[in-house]
Jmol script that loads the backbone (N, CA, C; Angstrom):
load data "model"
ATOM      1  N   MET A   1     109.349 103.719 100.417  1.00  0.00           N
ATOM      2  CA  MET A   1     108.049 103.306 100.902  1.00  0.00           C
ATOM      3  C   MET A   1     108.221 102.115 101.832  1.00  0.00           C
ATOM      4  N   LYS A   2     107.555 102.196 102.971  1.00  0.00           N
ATOM      5  CA  LYS A   2     107.667 101.110 103.931  1.00  0.00           C
ATOM      6  C   LYS A   2     106.322 100.585 104.407  1.00  0.00           C
ATOM      7  N   ARG A   3     105.317 101.423 104.469  1.00  0.00           N
ATOM      8  CA  ARG A   3     104.053 101.025 105.077  1.00  0.00           C
ATOM      9  C   ARG A   3     103.223 100.165 104.134  1.00  0.00           C
ATOM     10  N   ASN A   4     102.762  99.029 104.646  1.00  0.00           N
ATOM     11  CA  ASN A   4     101.870  98.119 103.932  1.00  0.00           C
ATOM     12  C   ASN A   4     101.100  97.363 105.011  1.00  0.00           C
ATOM     13  N   GLN A   5     100.035  97.978 105.505  1.00  0.00           N
ATOM     14  CA  GLN A   5      99.256  97.399 106.589  1.00  0.00           C
ATOM     15  C   GLN A   5      97.781  97.421 106.227  1.00  0.00           C
ATOM     16  N   VAL A   6      97.109  96.327 106.527  1.00  0.00           N
ATOM     17  CA  VAL A   6      95.682  96.223 106.274  1.00  0.00           C
ATOM     18  C   VAL A   6      95.008  95.718 107.543  1.00  0.00           C
ATOM     19  N   VAL A   7      93.903  96.350 107.907  1.00  0.00           N
ATOM     20  CA  VAL A   7      93.020  95.847 108.956  1.00  0.00           C
ATOM     21  C   VAL A   7      91.623  95.895 108.365  1.00  0.00           C
ATOM     22  N   ILE A   8      90.951  94.760 108.359  1.00  0.00           N
ATOM     23  CA  ILE A   8      89.613  94.709 107.779  1.00  0.00           C
ATOM     24  C   ILE A   8      88.735  93.793 108.619  1.00  0.00           C
ATOM     25  N   ASP A   9      87.518  94.253 108.882  1.00  0.00           N
ATOM     26  CA  ASP A   9      86.526  93.439 109.570  1.00  0.00           C
ATOM     27  C   ASP A   9      85.660  92.774 108.511  1.00  0.00           C
ATOM     28  N   GLY A  10      85.361  91.527 108.713  1.00  0.00           N
ATOM     29  CA  GLY A  10      84.523  90.815 107.765  1.00  0.00           C
ATOM     30  C   GLY A  10      84.116  89.465 108.304  1.00  0.00           C
ATOM     31  N   ARG A  11      83.726  88.617 107.388  1.00  0.00           N
ATOM     32  CA  ARG A  11      83.326  87.254 107.731  1.00  0.00           C
ATOM     33  C   ARG A  11      84.129  86.284 106.878  1.00  0.00           C
ATOM     34  N   LEU A  12      84.447  85.151 107.455  1.00  0.00           N
ATOM     35  CA  LEU A  12      85.142  84.108 106.711  1.00  0.00           C
ATOM     36  C   LEU A  12      84.147  83.486 105.733  1.00  0.00           C
ATOM     37  N   LEU A  13      84.300  83.800 104.471  1.00  0.00           N
ATOM     38  CA  LEU A  13      83.375  83.327 103.442  1.00  0.00           C
ATOM     39  C   LEU A  13      83.746  81.928 102.961  1.00  0.00           C
ATOM     40  N   LYS A  14      85.041  81.715 102.681  1.00  0.00           N
ATOM     41  CA  LYS A  14      85.523  80.420 102.195  1.00  0.00           C
ATOM     42  C   LYS A  14      86.846  80.090 102.873  1.00  0.00           C
ATOM     43  N   ARG A  15      87.056  78.794 103.067  1.00  0.00           N
ATOM     44  CA  ARG A  15      88.304  78.329 103.666  1.00  0.00           C
ATOM     45  C   ARG A  15      88.708  77.054 102.933  1.00  0.00           C
ATOM     46  N   ALA A  16      89.888  77.057 102.334  1.00  0.00           N
ATOM     47  CA  ALA A  16      90.386  75.862 101.654  1.00  0.00           C
ATOM     48  C   ALA A  16      90.898  74.860 102.695  1.00  0.00           C
ATOM     49  N   THR A  17      91.255  73.698 102.239  1.00  0.00           N
ATOM     50  CA  THR A  17      91.838  72.682 103.108  1.00  0.00           C
ATOM     51  C   THR A  17      93.264  73.087 103.471  1.00  0.00           C
ATOM     52  N   LEU A  18      93.625  72.866 104.711  1.00  0.00           N
ATOM     53  CA  LEU A  18      94.990  73.141 105.161  1.00  0.00           C
ATOM     54  C   LEU A  18      95.961  72.292 104.344  1.00  0.00           C
ATOM     55  N   ARG A  19      96.998  72.937 103.837  1.00  0.00           N
ATOM     56  CA  ARG A  19      98.037  72.227 103.081  1.00  0.00           C
ATOM     57  C   ARG A  19      99.390  72.566 103.685  1.00  0.00           C
ATOM     58  N   HIS A  20     100.436  71.932 103.207  1.00  0.00           N
ATOM     59  CA  HIS A  20     101.781  72.178 103.717  1.00  0.00           C
ATOM     60  C   HIS A  20     102.736  72.430 102.556  1.00  0.00           C
ATOM     61  N   THR A  21     103.663  73.342 102.754  1.00  0.00           N
ATOM     62  CA  THR A  21     104.698  73.604 101.759  1.00  0.00           C
ATOM     63  C   THR A  21     105.651  72.409 101.724  1.00  0.00           C
ATOM     64  N   PRO A  22     106.521  72.336 100.710  1.00  0.00           N
ATOM     65  CA  PRO A  22     107.512  71.250 100.695  1.00  0.00           C
ATOM     66  C   PRO A  22     108.399  71.236 101.955  1.00  0.00           C
ATOM     67  N   ALA A  23     108.523  72.394 102.609  1.00  0.00           N
ATOM     68  CA  ALA A  23     109.313  72.469 103.846  1.00  0.00           C
ATOM     69  C   ALA A  23     108.487  72.093 105.074  1.00  0.00           C
ATOM     70  N   GLY A  24     107.203  71.742 104.855  1.00  0.00           N
ATOM     71  CA  GLY A  24     106.363  71.312 105.962  1.00  0.00           C
ATOM     72  C   GLY A  24     105.637  72.428 106.700  1.00  0.00           C
ATOM     73  N   ILE A  25     105.620  73.633 106.146  1.00  0.00           N
ATOM     74  CA  ILE A  25     104.963  74.774 106.793  1.00  0.00           C
ATOM     75  C   ILE A  25     103.488  74.788 106.417  1.00  0.00           C
ATOM     76  N   PRO A  26     102.579  74.872 107.411  1.00  0.00           N
ATOM     77  CA  PRO A  26     101.152  74.899 107.115  1.00  0.00           C
ATOM     78  C   PRO A  26     100.734  76.190 106.406  1.00  0.00           C
ATOM     79  N   VAL A  27      99.816  76.053 105.438  1.00  0.00           N
ATOM     80  CA  VAL A  27      99.302  77.186 104.653  1.00  0.00           C
ATOM     81  C   VAL A  27      97.818  76.963 104.427  1.00  0.00           C
ATOM     82  N   ILE A  28      97.049  78.039 104.502  1.00  0.00           N
ATOM     83  CA  ILE A  28      95.625  77.938 104.172  1.00  0.00           C
ATOM     84  C   ILE A  28      95.198  79.170 103.384  1.00  0.00           C
ATOM     85  N   ASP A  29      94.399  78.942 102.334  1.00  0.00           N
ATOM     86  CA  ASP A  29      93.842  80.019 101.524  1.00  0.00           C
ATOM     87  C   ASP A  29      92.438  80.328 102.038  1.00  0.00           C
ATOM     88  N   LEU A  30      92.116  81.627 102.083  1.00  0.00           N
ATOM     89  CA  LEU A  30      90.848  82.098 102.629  1.00  0.00           C
ATOM     90  C   LEU A  30      90.224  83.130 101.706  1.00  0.00           C
ATOM     91  N   VAL A  31      88.923  83.324 101.858  1.00  0.00           N
ATOM     92  CA  VAL A  31      88.248  84.468 101.244  1.00  0.00           C
ATOM     93  C   VAL A  31      87.472  85.151 102.364  1.00  0.00           C
ATOM     94  N   ILE A  32      87.732  86.438 102.536  1.00  0.00           N
ATOM     95  CA  ILE A  32      87.073  87.250 103.554  1.00  0.00           C
ATOM     96  C   ILE A  32      86.064  88.154 102.854  1.00  0.00           C
ATOM     97  N   GLU A  33      84.824  88.160 103.350  1.00  0.00           N
ATOM     98  CA  GLU A  33      83.786  89.030 102.811  1.00  0.00           C
ATOM     99  C   GLU A  33      83.641  90.242 103.721  1.00  0.00           C
ATOM    100  N   HIS A  34      83.618  91.422 103.122  1.00  0.00           N
ATOM    101  CA  HIS A  34      83.477  92.671 103.882  1.00  0.00           C
ATOM    102  C   HIS A  34      82.281  93.449 103.358  1.00  0.00           C
ATOM    103  N   LYS A  35      81.470  93.995 104.295  1.00  0.00           N
ATOM    104  CA  LYS A  35      80.360  94.896 103.956  1.00  0.00           C
ATOM    105  C   LYS A  35      80.339  95.984 105.022  1.00  0.00           C
ATOM    106  N   SER A  36      80.271  97.242 104.580  1.00  0.00           N
ATOM    107  CA  SER A  36      80.198  98.345 105.542  1.00  0.00           C
ATOM    108  C   SER A  36      79.701  99.604 104.844  1.00  0.00           C
ATOM    109  N   MET A  37      79.430 100.617 105.649  1.00  0.00           N
ATOM    110  CA  MET A  37      79.137 101.954 105.136  1.00  0.00           C
ATOM    111  C   MET A  37      80.377 102.804 105.373  1.00  0.00           C
ATOM    112  N   GLN A  38      80.821 103.509 104.352  1.00  0.00           N
ATOM    113  CA  GLN A  38      82.023 104.328 104.425  1.00  0.00           C
ATOM    114  C   GLN A  38      81.702 105.755 103.984  1.00  0.00           C
ATOM    115  N   THR A  39      82.436 106.699 104.530  1.00  0.00           N
ATOM    116  CA  THR A  39      82.286 108.102 104.146  1.00  0.00           C
ATOM    117  C   THR A  39      83.241 108.396 103.004  1.00  0.00           C
ATOM    118  N   GLU A  40      82.690 109.002 101.952  1.00  0.00           N
ATOM    119  CA  GLU A  40      83.504 109.375 100.796  1.00  0.00           C
ATOM    120  C   GLU A  40      82.955 110.676 100.227  1.00  0.00           C
ATOM    121  N   ALA A  41      83.810 111.663 100.075  1.00  0.00           N
ATOM    122  CA  ALA A  41      83.429 112.958  99.517  1.00  0.00           C
ATOM    123  C   ALA A  41      82.220 113.546 100.250  1.00  0.00           C
ATOM    124  N   GLY A  42      82.194 113.376 101.563  1.00  0.00           N
ATOM    125  CA  GLY A  42      81.136 113.943 102.381  1.00  0.00           C
ATOM    126  C   GLY A  42      79.842 113.153 102.406  1.00  0.00           C
ATOM    127  N   GLY A  43      79.794 112.053 101.700  1.00  0.00           N
ATOM    128  CA  GLY A  43      78.579 111.237 101.677  1.00  0.00           C
ATOM    129  C   GLY A  43      78.856 109.815 102.121  1.00  0.00           C
ATOM    130  N   GLN A  44      77.794 109.060 102.295  1.00  0.00           N
ATOM    131  CA  GLN A  44      77.908 107.663 102.698  1.00  0.00           C
ATOM    132  C   GLN A  44      77.754 106.758 101.482  1.00  0.00           C
ATOM    133  N   ARG A  45      78.540 105.714 101.453  1.00  0.00           N
ATOM    134  CA  ARG A  45      78.389 104.711 100.397  1.00  0.00           C
ATOM    135  C   ARG A  45      78.648 103.344 100.975  1.00  0.00           C
ATOM    136  N   GLU A  46      77.985 102.356 100.405  1.00  0.00           N
ATOM    137  CA  GLU A  46      78.188 100.987 100.843  1.00  0.00           C
ATOM    138  C   GLU A  46      79.468 100.446 100.203  1.00  0.00           C
ATOM    139  N   ALA A  47      80.288  99.819 101.018  1.00  0.00           N
ATOM    140  CA  ALA A  47      81.502  99.171 100.537  1.00  0.00           C
ATOM    141  C   ALA A  47      81.324  97.663 100.687  1.00  0.00           C
ATOM    142  N   ARG A  48      81.539  96.944  99.610  1.00  0.00           N
ATOM    143  CA  ARG A  48      81.444  95.479  99.618  1.00  0.00           C
ATOM    144  C   ARG A  48      82.632  94.930  98.856  1.00  0.00           C
ATOM    145  N   CYS A  49      83.211  93.863  99.368  1.00  0.00           N
ATOM    146  CA  CYS A  49      84.282  93.212  98.631  1.00  0.00           C
ATOM    147  C   CYS A  49      84.529  91.815  99.185  1.00  0.00           C
ATOM    148  N   GLU A  50      85.163  91.007  98.362  1.00  0.00           N
ATOM    149  CA  GLU A  50      85.682  89.719  98.781  1.00  0.00           C
ATOM    150  C   GLU A  50      87.188  89.793  98.607  1.00  0.00           C
ATOM    151  N   VAL A  51      87.913  89.467  99.670  1.00  0.00           N
ATOM    152  CA  VAL A  51      89.365  89.606  99.682  1.00  0.00           C
ATOM    153  C   VAL A  51      89.999  88.221  99.753  1.00  0.00           C
ATOM    154  N   GLU A  52      90.853  87.926  98.765  1.00  0.00           N
ATOM    155  CA  GLU A  52      91.629  86.689  98.826  1.00  0.00           C
ATOM    156  C   GLU A  52      92.709  86.865  99.872  1.00  0.00           C
ATOM    157  N   ALA A  53      92.888  85.842 100.706  1.00  0.00           N
ATOM    158  CA  ALA A  53      93.878  85.922 101.781  1.00  0.00           C
ATOM    159  C   ALA A  53      94.577  84.586 101.940  1.00  0.00           C
ATOM    160  N   VAL A  54      95.731  84.629 102.575  1.00  0.00           N
ATOM    161  CA  VAL A  54      96.485  83.416 102.880  1.00  0.00           C
ATOM    162  C   VAL A  54      97.089  83.577 104.268  1.00  0.00           C
ATOM    163  N   ALA A  55      97.068  82.490 105.036  1.00  0.00           N
ATOM    164  CA  ALA A  55      97.699  82.471 106.352  1.00  0.00           C
ATOM    165  C   ALA A  55      98.734  81.353 106.356  1.00  0.00           C
ATOM    166  N   ILE A  56      99.836  81.589 107.055  1.00  0.00           N
ATOM    167  CA  ILE A  56     100.957  80.657 107.064  1.00  0.00           C
ATOM    168  C   ILE A  56     101.341  80.358 108.507  1.00  0.00           C
ATOM    169  N   GLY A  57     101.784  79.128 108.744  1.00  0.00           N
ATOM    170  CA  GLY A  57     102.294  78.748 110.061  1.00  0.00           C
ATOM    171  C   GLY A  57     101.178  78.406 111.037  1.00  0.00           C
ATOM    172  N   GLU A  58     101.412  78.695 112.322  1.00  0.00           N
ATOM    173  CA  GLU A  58     100.451  78.380 113.370  1.00  0.00           C
ATOM    174  C   GLU A  58      99.109  79.065 113.140  1.00  0.00           C
ATOM    175  N   LEU A  59      99.138  80.265 112.591  1.00  0.00           N
ATOM    176  CA  LEU A  59      97.893  80.969 112.288  1.00  0.00           C
ATOM    177  C   LEU A  59      97.065  80.194 111.256  1.00  0.00           C
ATOM    178  N   ALA A  60      97.720  79.572 110.283  1.00  0.00           N
ATOM    179  CA  ALA A  60      97.012  78.747 109.294  1.00  0.00           C
ATOM    180  C   ALA A  60      96.328  77.569 109.974  1.00  0.00           C
ATOM    181  N   VAL A  61      97.011  76.945 110.911  1.00  0.00           N
ATOM    182  CA  VAL A  61      96.431  75.813 111.635  1.00  0.00           C
ATOM    183  C   VAL A  61      95.204  76.279 112.416  1.00  0.00           C
ATOM    184  N   ARG A  62      95.323  77.412 113.096  1.00  0.00           N
ATOM    185  CA  ARG A  62      94.206  77.936 113.883  1.00  0.00           C
ATOM    186  C   ARG A  62      93.012  78.287 112.988  1.00  0.00           C
ATOM    187  N   LEU A  63      93.271  78.934 111.848  1.00  0.00           N
ATOM    188  CA  LEU A  63      92.181  79.324 110.954  1.00  0.00           C
ATOM    189  C   LEU A  63      91.568  78.134 110.219  1.00  0.00           C
ATOM    190  N   SER A  64      92.275  77.018 110.164  1.00  0.00           N
ATOM    191  CA  SER A  64      91.735  75.832 109.488  1.00  0.00           C
ATOM    192  C   SER A  64      90.528  75.259 110.224  1.00  0.00           C
ATOM    193  N   THR A  65      90.344  75.629 111.486  1.00  0.00           N
ATOM    194  CA  THR A  65      89.190  75.155 112.256  1.00  0.00           C
ATOM    195  C   THR A  65      88.140  76.245 112.465  1.00  0.00           C
ATOM    196  N   GLN A  66      88.400  77.443 111.955  1.00  0.00           N
ATOM    197  CA  GLN A  66      87.458  78.556 112.080  1.00  0.00           C
ATOM    198  C   GLN A  66      86.219  78.270 111.240  1.00  0.00           C
ATOM    199  N   LYS A  67      85.056  78.434 111.810  1.00  0.00           N
ATOM    200  CA  LYS A  67      83.814  78.211 111.084  1.00  0.00           C
ATOM    201  C   LYS A  67      83.589  79.326 110.068  1.00  0.00           C
ATOM    202  N   THR A  68      82.994  78.978 108.936  1.00  0.00           N
ATOM    203  CA  THR A  68      82.664  80.000 107.944  1.00  0.00           C
ATOM    204  C   THR A  68      81.510  80.849 108.468  1.00  0.00           C
ATOM    205  N   ASN A  69      81.374  82.028 107.897  1.00  0.00           N
ATOM    206  CA  ASN A  69      80.366  83.029 108.243  1.00  0.00           C
ATOM    207  C   ASN A  69      80.548  83.613 109.641  1.00  0.00           C
ATOM    208  N   GLN A  70      81.671  83.362 110.263  1.00  0.00           N
ATOM    209  CA  GLN A  70      81.964  83.936 111.572  1.00  0.00           C
ATOM    210  C   GLN A  70      82.714  85.255 111.387  1.00  0.00           C
ATOM    211  N   PRO A  71      82.392  86.266 112.211  1.00  0.00           N
ATOM    212  CA  PRO A  71      83.089  87.545 112.083  1.00  0.00           C
ATOM    213  C   PRO A  71      84.555  87.432 112.493  1.00  0.00           C
ATOM    214  N   LEU A  72      85.391  88.121 111.739  1.00  0.00           N
ATOM    215  CA  LEU A  72      86.834  88.152 112.000  1.00  0.00           C
ATOM    216  C   LEU A  72      87.362  89.554 111.793  1.00  0.00           C
ATOM    217  N   ARG A  73      88.346  89.933 112.542  1.00  0.00           N
ATOM    218  CA  ARG A  73      89.144  91.125 112.248  1.00  0.00           C
ATOM    219  C   ARG A  73      90.492  90.599 111.776  1.00  0.00           C
ATOM    220  N   ILE A  74      90.813  90.890 110.532  1.00  0.00           N
ATOM    221  CA  ILE A  74      92.033  90.395 109.903  1.00  0.00           C
ATOM    222  C   ILE A  74      93.043  91.525 109.822  1.00  0.00           C
ATOM    223  N   LYS A  75      94.276  91.223 110.191  1.00  0.00           N
ATOM    224  CA  LYS A  75      95.390  92.158 110.035  1.00  0.00           C
ATOM    225  C   LYS A  75      96.429  91.482 109.155  1.00  0.00           C
ATOM    226  N   GLY A  76      97.077  92.272 108.300  1.00  0.00           N
ATOM    227  CA  GLY A  76      98.104  91.703 107.445  1.00  0.00           C
ATOM    228  C   GLY A  76      98.672  92.720 106.483  1.00  0.00           C
ATOM    229  N   PHE A  77      99.226  92.210 105.396  1.00  0.00           N
ATOM    230  CA  PHE A  77      99.829  93.066 104.369  1.00  0.00           C
ATOM    231  C   PHE A  77      99.468  92.527 102.993  1.00  0.00           C
ATOM    232  N   LEU A  78      99.527  93.405 101.988  1.00  0.00           N
ATOM    233  CA  LEU A  78      99.203  93.042 100.609  1.00  0.00           C
ATOM    234  C   LEU A  78     100.464  92.764  99.807  1.00  0.00           C
ATOM    235  N   THR A  79     100.379  91.768  98.956  1.00  0.00           N
ATOM    236  CA  THR A  79     101.453  91.498  98.010  1.00  0.00           C
ATOM    237  C   THR A  79     100.836  90.823  96.785  1.00  0.00           C
ATOM    238  N   GLN A  80     101.604  90.710  95.714  1.00  0.00           N
ATOM    239  CA  GLN A  80     101.073  90.029  94.546  1.00  0.00           C
ATOM    240  C   GLN A  80     101.050  88.532  94.798  1.00  0.00           C
ATOM    241  N   HIS A  81     100.142  87.843  94.118  1.00  0.00           N
ATOM    242  CA  HIS A  81      99.918  86.415  94.334  1.00  0.00           C
ATOM    243  C   HIS A  81     101.178  85.603  94.060  1.00  0.00           C
ATOM    244  N   SER A  82     101.858  85.904  92.954  1.00  0.00           N
ATOM    245  CA  SER A  82     103.092  85.210  92.592  1.00  0.00           C
ATOM    246  C   SER A  82     103.864  86.092  91.611  1.00  0.00           C
ATOM    247  N   VAL A  83     105.003  85.628  91.190  1.00  0.00           N
ATOM    248  CA  VAL A  83     105.815  86.399  90.237  1.00  0.00           C
ATOM    249  C   VAL A  83     105.048  86.615  88.933  1.00  0.00           C
ATOM    250  N   LYS A  84     104.318  85.598  88.491  1.00  0.00           N
ATOM    251  CA  LYS A  84     103.591  85.695  87.223  1.00  0.00           C
ATOM    252  C   LYS A  84     102.162  86.193  87.373  1.00  0.00           C
ATOM    253  N   ASP A  85     101.611  86.115  88.574  1.00  0.00           N
ATOM    254  CA  ASP A  85     100.217  86.505  88.820  1.00  0.00           C
ATOM    255  C   ASP A  85     100.216  87.730  89.729  1.00  0.00           C
ATOM    256  N   ARG A  86      99.879  88.882  89.173  1.00  0.00           N
ATOM    257  CA  ARG A  86      99.989  90.142  89.916  1.00  0.00           C
ATOM    258  C   ARG A  86      98.733  90.511  90.705  1.00  0.00           C
ATOM    259  N   ARG A  87      97.745  89.601  90.767  1.00  0.00           N
ATOM    260  CA  ARG A  87      96.570  89.869  91.607  1.00  0.00           C
ATOM    261  C   ARG A  87      97.019  90.060  93.049  1.00  0.00           C
ATOM    262  N   LEU A  88      96.313  90.939  93.761  1.00  0.00           N
ATOM    263  CA  LEU A  88      96.641  91.160  95.164  1.00  0.00           C
ATOM    264  C   LEU A  88      96.095  90.050  96.039  1.00  0.00           C
ATOM    265  N   VAL A  89      96.861  89.713  97.055  1.00  0.00           N
ATOM    266  CA  VAL A  89      96.419  88.763  98.072  1.00  0.00           C
ATOM    267  C   VAL A  89      96.840  89.329  99.430  1.00  0.00           C
ATOM    268  N   LEU A  90      95.966  89.167 100.406  1.00  0.00           N
ATOM    269  CA  LEU A  90      96.228  89.641 101.760  1.00  0.00           C
ATOM    270  C   LEU A  90      96.913  88.522 102.542  1.00  0.00           C
ATOM    271  N   HIS A  91      98.130  88.758 102.990  1.00  0.00           N
ATOM    272  CA  HIS A  91      98.842  87.805 103.849  1.00  0.00           C
ATOM    273  C   HIS A  91      98.468  88.135 105.290  1.00  0.00           C
ATOM    274  N   VAL A  92      97.801  87.201 105.944  1.00  0.00           N
ATOM    275  CA  VAL A  92      97.265  87.408 107.284  1.00  0.00           C
ATOM    276  C   VAL A  92      98.373  87.238 108.321  1.00  0.00           C
ATOM    277  N   THR A  93      98.515  88.250 109.181  1.00  0.00           N
ATOM    278  CA  THR A  93      99.476  88.164 110.279  1.00  0.00           C
ATOM    279  C   THR A  93      98.780  88.021 111.626  1.00  0.00           C
ATOM    280  N   ASP A  94      97.464  88.323 111.673  1.00  0.00           N
ATOM    281  CA  ASP A  94      96.689  88.176 112.900  1.00  0.00           C
ATOM    282  C   ASP A  94      95.214  88.084 112.528  1.00  0.00           C
ATOM    283  N   ALA A  95      94.477  87.298 113.286  1.00  0.00           N
ATOM    284  CA  ALA A  95      93.040  87.152 113.066  1.00  0.00           C
ATOM    285  C   ALA A  95      92.378  87.056 114.429  1.00  0.00           C
ATOM    286  N   ILE A  96      91.426  87.946 114.670  1.00  0.00           N
ATOM    287  CA  ILE A  96      90.721  87.981 115.951  1.00  0.00           C
ATOM    288  C   ILE A  96      89.252  87.684 115.663  1.00  0.00           C
ATOM    289  N   SER A  97      88.694  86.683 116.346  1.00  0.00           N
ATOM    290  CA  SER A  97      87.323  86.285 116.052  1.00  0.00           C
ATOM    291  C   SER A  97      86.297  86.911 116.977  1.00  0.00           C
ATOM    292  N   ASN A  98      86.702  87.608 117.999  1.00  0.00           N
ATOM    293  CA  ASN A  98      85.705  88.234 118.887  1.00  0.00           C
ATOM    294  C   ASN A  98      85.845  89.750 118.829  1.00  0.00           C
ATOM    295  N   GLY A  99      84.770  90.436 119.194  1.00  0.00           N
ATOM    296  CA  GLY A  99      84.806  91.886 119.272  1.00  0.00           C
ATOM    297  C   GLY A  99      84.715  92.614 117.942  1.00  0.00           C
ATOM    298  N   THR A 100      84.345  91.907 116.887  1.00  0.00           N
ATOM    299  CA  THR A 100      84.183  92.580 115.591  1.00  0.00           C
ATOM    300  C   THR A 100      82.716  92.653 115.243  1.00  0.00           C
ATOM    301  N   GLU A 101      82.388  93.582 114.390  1.00  0.00           N
ATOM    302  CA  GLU A 101      81.047  93.856 113.873  1.00  0.00           C
ATOM    303  C   GLU A 101      80.089  94.190 114.928  1.00  0.00           C
TER     304      GLU A 101
END
end "model"
wireframe off; spacefill off
backbone 0.3
color backbone group
């Protein structure tokens, strides 16, 4: 298995304070809110979710100034939060603030 790609349109619901790893790399934790209509089994259903996300490096610095409730298209991959915490978290590799929704 190799594929692990996520693209989701949503709004920046929450943004933590920019922090740095012991190696000095910028990191920011985010929550992305998504609402849409999706086709399932031939019918329409509303899809809603809040996605925990993290951005690292220059992207973290850029997202640290992003206003909340602004539309974003987030691209990234899923992994577990930590070795002991198996909750999924979206690692952001790209974030586009225009042309979504």
